[in-house]
TIGURO-312567 format. One record per residue (C-alpha): residue number from 1; residue in one letter; x, y, z. Coordinates in steps of 0.5 Angstrom, whole numbers. Example, Ala and Ser with C-alpha at 12.3 -4.5 7.8 and 13.67 -1.06 7.14 Angstrom:
2
k_r_c1_c2_c3
1_a_25_-9_16 $
2_s_27_-2_14 $
This chain:
147
k_r_c1_c2_c3
1_m_-36_5_-22 $
2_r_-36_-3_-20 $
3_i_-30_-5_-16 $
4_i_-30_-13_-16 $
5_l_-27_-16_-9 $
6_k_-22_-21_-9 $
7_r_-26_-25_-4 $
8_a_-34_-25_-3 $
9_y_-36_-22_4 $
10_s_-39_-26_9 $
11_d_-46_-23_7 $
12_g_-45_-25_0 $
13_t_-42_-19_-3 $
14_v_-38_-20_-9 $
15_a_-37_-13_-12 $
16_v_-39_-6_-10 $
17_d_-42_0_-14 $
18_m_-40_7_-13 $
19_d_-40_14_-16 $
20_p_-33_17_-17 $
21_l_-34_22_-12 $
22_s_-36_16_-7 $
23_l_-29_13_-9 $
24_l_-25_19_-8 $
25_c_-28_20_-1 $
26_r_-26_13_1 $
27_l_-19_14_-2 $
28_a_-18_20_1 $
29_t_-19_17_8 $
30_s_-13_12_7 $
31_v_-8_18_6 $
32_p_-5_20_13 $
33_p_-5_27_15 $
34_p_2_31_14 $
35_r_8_30_19 $
36_l_4_23_22 $
37_h_9_17_22 $
38_t_5_11_19 $
39_v_11_6_21 $
40_r_11_5_29 $
41_y_17_1_32 $
42_a_16_-2_39 $
43_g_21_-6_44 $
44_v_28_-5_43 $
45_l_27_-1_37 $
46_a_22_4_40 $
47_a_25_11_40 $
48_g_24_12_48 $
49_s_27_5_49 $
50_q_33_5_54 $
51_w_37_-1_50 $
52_r_36_3_43 $
53_a_43_6_44 $
54_r_46_-1_45 $
55_i_44_-4_38 $
56_t_44_2_33 $
57_p_50_3_29 $
58_e_54_9_30 $
59_p_53_14_25 $
60_p_58_15_19 $
61_e_63_21_20 $
62_p_61_26_15 $
63_e_66_27_9 $
64_e_68_34_8 $
65_v_67_36_1 $
66_e_71_42_-2 $
67_d_67_46_-7 $
68_a_60_44_-5 $
69_p_54_48_-7 $
70_a_51_52_-1 $
71_r_45_49_3 $
72_g_38_51_4 $
73_w_36_55_9 $
74_p_37_52_16 $
75_g_31_49_19 $
76_g_26_50_13 $
77_g_24_46_7 $
78_y_26_51_2 $
79_r_32_49_-3 $
80_p_35_53_-8 $
81_w_34_51_-15 $
82_a_41_50_-17 $
83_e_42_45_-11 $
84_l_35_41_-13 $
85_l_38_40_-20 $
86_a_45_38_-17 $
87_r_41_33_-13 $
88_s_36_30_-19 $
89_f_41_30_-25 $
90_a_48_30_-22 $
91_m_50_37_-25 $
92_d_52_43_-23 $
93_v_49_49_-26 $
94_v_52_55_-23 $
95_s_59_53_-25 $
96_c_61_57_-31 $
97_p_62_53_-37 $
98_s_68_57_-40 $
99_c_72_59_-34 $
100_g_69_54_-28 $
101_g_68_59_-23 $
102_r_62_60_-19 $
103_m_56_64_-23 $
104_r_51_69_-19 $
105_l_45_72_-20 $
106_v_46_79_-23 $
107_a_39_82_-24 $
108_l_32_79_-25 $
109_l_28_83_-30 $
110_e_20_82_-31 $
111_q_18_88_-35 $
112_p_18_87_-42 $
113_a_21_94_-43 $
114_r_27_93_-39 $
115_i_28_86_-42 $
116_a_29_89_-49 $
117_r_34_94_-46 $
118_y_38_89_-43 $
119_l_38_84_-49 $
120_a_40_90_-53 $
121_v_46_92_-49 $
122_v_49_85_-49 $
123_g_48_85_-57 $
124_e_42_79_-57 $
125_a_36_80_-61 $
126_t_30_84_-59 $
127_e_25_82_-64 $
128_l_22_76_-65 $
129_p_24_72_-72 $
130_r_20_72_-78 $
131_r_15_66_-78 $
132_s_17_61_-84 $
133_p_12_62_-90 $
134_k_12_55_-91 $
135_p_10_49_-86 $
136_w_16_45_-83 $
137_s_13_39_-86 $
138_a_14_42_-93 $
139_v_21_44_-91 $
140_l_23_37_-88 $
141_e_20_33_-94 $
142_k_24_37_-100 $
143_p_32_37_-98 $
144_g_34_43_-101 $
145_a_28_47_-99 $
146_s_29_53_-94 $
147_p_24_55_-89 $
């Protein structure tokens, strides 16, 4: 792999030839280690400055939200999936669509036999549907055809 330089080096080099592994090694060295700040402040903006409190604005008062979803574990990096979906897509996935109440986890089924038994109790199909004998492209081409 050849990397063409914007400007020639002082020795006249205008391009560098590298194999892919060497390129990845060079790129990996530019990634900072975890939990290391890459931006440093000096002077009045430095964290240890005695004058910092005089120039930084006061933090805004936290607003009370009535029906906010529960926060993740305190002090940890874990966030529940419902909170992540609420932050990412602005949707509340734990509110019931029919009554608006809060839903909760009732059971977690992993064994196929227990899953089939649960589906039978709630009235859902436990067998896979039959496969269509025709490919879907043939069904879509003819408007009156059924799968």
